[in-house]
C-alpha positions in Angstrom: -34.4 -138.1 56.6 -38.2 -138.5 56.7 -40.6 -136.5 54.5 -41.6 -134.6 57.7 -38.0 -133.4 58.3 -37.8 -132.0 54.8 -40.2 -129.3 56.0 -37.4 -127.9 58.2 -37.1 -124.2 57.1 -34.0 -123.1 59.0 -30.9 -124.6 60.4 -29.1 -122.9 63.3 -25.5 -123.7 64.2 -24.1 -123.1 67.7 -26.2 -123.6 70.8 -24.5 -121.0 73.0 -26.7 -118.3 74.6 -27.1 -116.4 71.3 -27.8 -119.4 69.1 -30.2 -120.9 71.6 -32.2 -117.7 72.1 -32.3 -116.9 68.4 -33.6 -120.5 67.9 -36.3 -119.9 70.5 -37.2 -116.7 68.7 -37.6 -118.5 65.4 -39.6 -121.2 67.0 -41.9 -118.8 68.8 -42.6 -117.2 65.4 -43.7 -120.6 64.0 -40.6 -121.8 62.1 -39.5 -125.4 62.0 -35.8 -125.7 62.9 -32.8 -128.0 62.9 -30.3 -127.3 65.6 -26.6 -128.2 65.5 -23.8 -128.1 68.0 -20.5 -129.9 67.7 -19.6 -132.9 69.9 -16.5 -132.5 72.2 -16.2 -135.4 74.5 -16.4 -134.4 78.1 -17.0 -130.8 77.2 -19.9 -130.4 74.7 -22.1 -133.5 74.5 -25.7 -133.5 73.2 -25.9 -129.7 73.6 -28.5 -129.2 70.9 -30.6 -132.0 72.4 -30.3 -130.6 75.9 -31.4 -127.1 74.7 -34.3 -128.7 72.8 -35.5 -130.4 76.0 -34.9 -127.4 78.2 -37.2 -125.0 76.3 -40.7 -126.0 75.4 -40.8 -123.8 72.3 -38.0 -126.0 70.8 -39.9 -129.3 71.2 -40.6 -129.7 67.5 -37.0 -128.8 66.5 -34.6 -131.5 65.4 -31.3 -131.7 67.3 -28.0 -132.9 65.8 -24.4 -133.6 66.5 -23.8 -135.0 63.0 -23.2 -132.1 60.6 -24.1 -134.2 57.5 -27.5 -135.2 59.0 -28.1 -131.6 60.1 -27.6 -130.3 56.6 -29.6 -133.0 54.9 -32.5 -132.3 57.2 -33.1 -128.8 55.9 -35.3 -128.2 52.8 -33.6 -126.7 49.8 -32.5 -124.1 49.2 -31.1 -124.4 52.7 -31.1 -121.4 55.0 -28.5 -121.8 57.7 -27.5 -119.3 60.4 -24.1 -119.8 62.0 -23.6 -118.4 65.5 -20.1 -119.5 66.6 -16.9 -117.7 67.4 -15.5 -115.6 64.6 -12.0 -116.2 63.2 -10.4 -119.6 63.1 -13.4 -121.4 64.6 -15.6 -120.1 61.7 -13.0 -121.0 59.1 -12.6 -124.6 60.4 -16.4 -125.0 60.5 -16.9 -123.7 57.0 -14.4 -126.2 55.6 -16.5 -129.0 57.0 -19.9 -127.4 56.0 -19.2 -126.3 52.4 -18.7 -129.8 50.9 -22.2 -130.7 52.3 -24.0 -127.8 50.6 -25.7 -127.5 47.2 -25.9 -124.6 44.7 -28.3 -122.0 45.8 -28.0 -122.7 49.6 -27.8 -119.6 51.8 -25.3 -119.3 54.7 -25.6 -116.4 57.2 -22.7 -115.6 59.5 -24.3 -114.1 62.6 -21.1 -113.8 64.6 -18.9 -110.8 65.2 -16.7 -111.5 62.2 -14.3 -108.9 60.8 -15.8 -107.4 57.7 -12.8 -108.1 55.5 -13.0 -111.8 56.4 -16.7 -111.7 55.5 -15.8 -110.3 52.1 -13.3 -113.1 51.5 -15.8 -115.8 52.4 -18.4 -114.1 50.2 -16.2 -114.2 47.2 -15.1 -117.8 47.8 -18.7 -119.1 48.1 -19.9 -117.1 45.1 -17.5 -119.2 43.0 -19.4 -122.3 44.3 -22.8 -120.6 43.6 -23.5 -120.7 47.4 -25.0 -117.5 48.8 -23.4 -115.8 51.8 -24.6 -113.0 54.1 -22.8 -111.4 56.9 -25.3 -110.4 59.6 -24.5 -108.1 62.4 -26.7 -108.9 65.4 -27.2 -106.5 68.3 -29.2 -106.8 71.5 -27.3 -109.5 73.3 -28.9 -112.8 74.2 -32.0 -111.1 75.4 -32.4 -109.3 72.1 -31.8 -112.6 70.2 -34.8 -114.0 72.0 -37.1 -111.0 72.0 -36.1 -109.3 68.8 -32.6 -108.2 67.8 -31.4 -105.5 65.5 -30.2 -107.2 62.3 -27.7 -105.6 59.9 -27.1 -107.6 56.7 -24.6 -107.4 53.8 -23.7 -109.7 51.0 -25.7 -111.3 48.2 -28.8 -109.1 47.6 -30.8 -112.0 46.0 -30.1 -114.1 49.0 -31.4 -111.4 51.3 -34.6 -111.1 49.3 -35.2 -114.8 49.9 -34.7 -114.6 53.7 -35.9 -111.0 54.3 -39.4 -111.8 55.5 -38.3 -114.4 58.0 -35.5 -112.3 59.4 -37.9 -109.3 59.7 -40.3 -111.5 61.6 -37.8 -112.3 64.3 -36.2 -108.9 64.5 -37.0 -106.0 66.8 -39.9 -103.8 65.9 -40.6 -100.1 66.4 -43.8 -99.1 68.0 -45.4 -98.6 64.6 -44.4 -102.2 63.7 -41.5 -101.4 61.3 -38.7 -104.1 61.7 -35.2 -103.2 62.7 -33.7 -105.4 59.9 -32.5 -104.5 56.5 -30.0 -105.1 53.7 -27.2 -102.5 53.8 -25.2 -103.5 50.7 -22.8 -106.0 49.3 -19.8 -107.9 50.7 -18.9 -107.0 54.3 -21.0 -103.9 55.0 -23.3 -105.7 57.5 -20.4 -106.7 59.7 -18.7 -103.3 59.2 -21.8 -101.5 60.5 -22.0 -103.9 63.4 -18.4 -103.2 64.2 -19.1 -99.4 64.3 -22.1 -100.1 66.5 -19.8 -101.9 68.9 -17.3 -99.0 68.8 -20.0 -96.5 69.6 -21.1 -98.9 72.4 -17.6 -99.0 73.9 -17.5 -95.2 74.1 -21.1 -95.0 75.5 -20.2 -97.4 78.3 -17.0 -95.6 79.1 -18.7 -92.2 79.2 -21.2 -93.6 81.7 -18.3 -95.0 83.7 -16.7 -91.6 83.8 -19.9 -89.9 84.8 -20.2 -92.5 87.6 -16.7 -91.7 88.8 -17.4 -87.9 88.8 -20.7 -88.5 90.7 -18.9 -90.7 93.2 -16.8 -87.7 94.2 -19.9 -85.4 94.1 -22.0 -87.6 96.3 -19.1 -88.8 98.5 -19.4 -92.4 97.4 -23.1 -92.7 98.1 -24.2 -95.0 95.3 -27.9 -94.8 96.2 -27.8 -91.1 95.4 -25.9 -91.8 92.2 -28.5 -94.4 91.2 -31.3 -91.9 91.8 -29.6 -89.2 89.7 -29.0 -91.6 86.8 -32.6 -92.7 87.1 -33.7 -89.1 86.7 -31.5 -88.7 83.6 -33.2 -91.7 82.2 -36.5 -89.8 82.2 -34.9 -87.0 80.1 -33.5 -86.6 76.6 -30.4 -88.5 77.9 -32.4 -91.7 77.9 -30.7 -94.8 76.6 -30.6 -98.6 77.2 -27.1 -98.5 78.6 -28.0 -95.7 81.1 -31.1 -97.7 82.1 -29.2 -100.9 82.9 -26.5 -98.9 84.7 -29.1 -97.4 87.0 -30.5 -100.9 87.6 -27.1 -102.4 88.2 -26.5 -100.0 91.0 -29.6 -101.3 92.9 -28.4 -104.9 93.3 -27.4 -105.9 96.8 -26.3 -109.0 98.7 -25.8 -109.6 102.4 -22.6 -107.6 102.3 -23.9 -104.5 100.6 -24.1 -103.2 97.0 -23.0 -105.8 94.5 -21.1 -103.3 92.3 -18.6 -102.9 95.1 -17.7 -106.6 94.9 -16.7 -106.5 91.2 -13.0 -106.4 90.4 -12.2 -103.2 88.4 -11.0 -104.9 85.2 -13.0 -104.5 82.0 -12.5 -107.1 79.3 -13.1 -106.9 75.5 -13.7 -109.3 72.7 -12.0 -107.4 69.9 -14.6 -105.5 68.0 -13.7 -102.3 69.8 -10.1 -102.7 68.6 -11.3 -103.4 65.1 -13.4 -100.3 65.1 -10.5 -98.2 66.4 -8.1 -99.7 63.8 -10.6 -99.1 61.1 -10.6 -95.4 61.9 -6.9 -95.3 61.8 -6.7 -97.1 58.5 -9.2 -94.7 56.9 -7.5 -91.7 58.4 -10.5 -90.7 60.6 -10.1 -89.4 64.2 -12.5 -91.7 66.0 -11.1 -90.6 69.3 -14.0 -91.6 71.5 -13.8 -95.3 70.5 -10.0 -95.3 70.9 -10.2 -93.6 74.3 -12.7 -96.1 75.5 -10.6 -99.0 74.3 -7.5 -97.6 75.9 -9.4 -97.2 79.2 -10.2 -100.9 79.2 -6.5 -101.7 78.5 -5.6 -99.5 81.5 -8.1 -101.2 83.7 -6.4 -104.6 83.0 -3.1 -103.2 84.2 -4.3 -103.6 87.8 -1.0 -104.7 89.4 0.9 -101.9 87.7 -1.8 -99.4 88.8 -1.6 -100.6 92.4 2.2 -100.4 92.5 2.3 -96.9 90.9 -0.4 -95.6 93.3 2.0 -96.3 96.1 5.1 -94.9 94.4 3.5 -91.7 93.0 1.2 -90.1 95.5 -0.7 -87.2 93.8 -2.6 -84.8 96.0 -6.3 -84.0 95.5 -7.4 -80.4 95.5 -10.8 -79.0 96.7 -13.3 -78.6 94.0 -17.1 -78.8 93.4 -19.2 -79.6 90.4 -22.7 -78.8 89.2 -24.8 -81.9 88.4 -26.6 -79.8 85.7 -23.3 -79.0 84.0 -22.2 -82.6 84.2 -25.4 -83.8 82.4 -24.8 -81.1 79.7 -21.3 -82.4 79.0 -22.5 -86.0 79.1 -25.0 -85.2 76.3 -22.5 -83.4 74.1 -19.9 -86.2 74.5 -22.6 -88.7 73.4 -23.3 -86.5 70.4 -19.6 -86.5 69.4 -19.3 -90.2 69.9 -22.3 -90.8 67.6 -21.0 -88.2 65.1 -17.7 -90.1 64.8 -19.3 -93.5 64.4 -21.7 -92.3 61.6 -18.9 -90.4 59.9 -16.9 -93.6 59.7 -19.8 -95.3 58.0 -20.1 -92.4 55.6 -16.4 -92.5 54.8 -16.6 -96.3 54.3 -19.2 -95.8 51.6 -16.7 -93.7 49.6 -13.8 -96.1 50.3 -15.6 -99.4 49.6 -18.2 -98.1 47.1 -21.0 -99.0 49.5 -24.3 -97.2 49.9 -25.2 -97.7 53.5 -27.9 -95.2 54.4 -27.2 -93.4 57.7 -31.0 -92.7 58.2 -31.7 -96.5 57.8 -28.9 -97.4 60.1 -30.2 -95.0 62.8 -33.5 -96.8 62.4 -31.9 -100.2 62.8 -30.2 -99.0 66.0 -33.4 -97.4 67.5 -34.8 -100.7 68.9 -33.5 -104.1 69.9 -29.9 -103.1 70.2 -27.4 -102.1 72.9 -27.1 -98.5 71.8 -30.8 -97.8 71.3 -31.7 -94.4 72.8 -33.8 -91.3 72.4 -30.9 -89.7 70.7 -30.9 -92.5 68.1 -34.5 -91.8 67.3 -33.7 -88.1 66.8 -30.9 -89.0 64.5 -33.1 -91.3 62.4 -35.3 -88.3 61.8 -32.5 -85.7 61.2 -30.5 -87.9 58.8 -33.3 -87.5 56.3 -32.1 -83.9 55.7 -28.6 -83.6 57.1 -25.6 -85.8 56.5 -23.5 -84.8 59.5 -24.6 -84.8 63.2 -22.6 -81.8 64.2 -24.3 -79.8 61.4 -27.8 -80.6 62.6 -29.7 -77.5 63.8 -31.4 -79.5 66.5 -28.1 -79.9 68.4 -26.8 -76.4 68.1 -28.1 -75.5 71.6 -26.3 -78.5 73.0 -23.0 -77.5 71.5 -23.3 -73.9 72.7 -24.3 -75.0 76.2 -21.3 -77.3 76.3 -18.9 -74.6 75.4 -19.6 -72.6 78.6 -19.5 -75.7 80.8 -16.4 -77.7 79.7 -13.9 -76.0 81.9 -15.7 -76.7 85.1 -15.9 -80.4 84.4 -12.3 -80.7 83.2 -11.0 -78.7 86.1 -13.0 -80.7 88.6 -11.6 -84.0 87.2 -8.1 -82.6 87.3 -8.5 -81.3 90.9 -10.0 -84.6 92.2 -7.7 -86.8 90.1 -10.4 -88.5 88.2 -9.4 -89.9 84.8 -12.0 -89.0 82.1 -10.4 -90.2 78.8 -13.6 -90.1 76.8 -14.9 -86.8 78.1 -11.5 -85.1 77.5 -11.1 -86.7 74.0 -14.6 -85.4 73.1 -13.5 -81.9 74.2 -10.3 -82.1 72.1 -12.3 -83.4 69.1 -14.9 -80.6 69.2 -12.2 -77.9 69.7 -10.0 -79.3 67.0 -12.9 -79.7 64.5 -14.1 -76.1 65.0 -10.6 -74.5 64.5 -10.2 -73.0 61.0 -6.4 -73.2 61.4 -4.6 -76.2 63.0 -1.0 -76.7 64.0 -0.6 -79.2 61.1 1.6 -76.7 59.2 4.4 -77.1 61.9 4.1 -80.9 61.9 4.5 -80.9 58.1 7.5 -78.5 58.3 9.2 -80.9 60.8 8.5 -83.9 58.4 10.0 -82.0 55.5 13.0 -80.9 57.6 14.1 -84.4 58.6 12.6 -86.5 55.8 12.0 -84.2 52.7 8.3 -85.1 52.7 7.4 -81.8 51.1 5.0 -79.0 52.0 2.3 -77.0 50.3 2.3 -73.2 50.7 -0.6 -70.7 50.8 0.9 -68.7 47.9 1.0 -71.7 45.6 -2.4 -71.9 43.8 -1.4 -75.0 41.8 -1.2 -77.1 45.0 2.4 -78.2 44.2 4.4 -80.0 46.8 7.8 -78.3 47.4 10.6 -78.5 50.0 11.2 -75.8 52.6 14.2 -73.5 52.8 15.7 -75.8 55.5 16.3 -78.4 52.8 18.7 -76.0 51.0 20.6 -75.5 54.2 20.8 -79.2 55.0 
């Protein structure tokens, strides 16, 4: 490599939409880059070079298909961001990359990797004295270009070395503060991104359910629905996802509205499942994420849905709904979704001995990411004094308003046969969490009856586990 190439500051691996746009972002901020994409004959050939030629801002970047040449082109200590598929693809790539690295080099995984895999890689590379950071990136490919939200975990010293550069390319608040920070060691960056995606799943599903309810209310007139959502966007309900939904409903072609052409099957890449599983493994009822994930699974069962709709013909009943009440319930469901997500992060701090600051995370999610919203900006402020969203004074009015309006929404959905898994799970969560006494005593009695799992009784101050009288009988 020439002396000039040794000035290369960053290497970026993977020239898909995310990798290319993040490369463009770095270049637009004045960084010299080396770009790498694998060579697959007939499928992926000269991809890095093609992207370099396609975008003027990448004209000074070096393009490679040789991994060895790519690595040697970057000045030491090398800083390399990997943006390829998580899982086996990442493992295979790292096996090829690691032997080419030197002590002190910094590797950043910007994919949607599982946080436990990130922890394993971190520990493996530490033994080789190679730094590793897991970096959650939110904002999609547009965010990657214009400024994403960046959530990092791993080696703190490595973060200090790359912090300024990453802050430069990240999203910024109006006051200029970057949406990029170090959250803690090992896999916390990817864990927080996973929770972000879980919240995102539920936010999307809630909007879809609101859309279905409005379709009934406006007799299928999507133009009216679009205008209603547009008006919500000008209120405290404002969010990026609500904004793009309103915009999506305006697109037309020669045959009418484009939304009507889309097959009603929603896909998923896996992070929603990971977030749901994480709640289960830590014993936390993240019901909104789970309901949203199950709704996607149900959507994929299209053939079964079509068949059953012909076999089981349910009858709709007359019912009406207030748009004002619907908006109130939408707001409280969003509040519960965010509460569950942030509580999972708070619980993870205790389980994994992390110290991820909820106030800081709300700041990270306030710009540049898919779940940015007015609510998130409020949470950023409120987390300075309160740890739990449902305990925040600012939301007490929302909760009390919702209490008087739930029934009308639930009854309308039941009468008009509209599935609302996220809305109904939010109701169940709020009611369950505000009950001083649950039905758990009966469940535990049943467990003790058939399995001798034991019970604790109110009159036992020592907290001893005993068996019930049915065990004597049986």
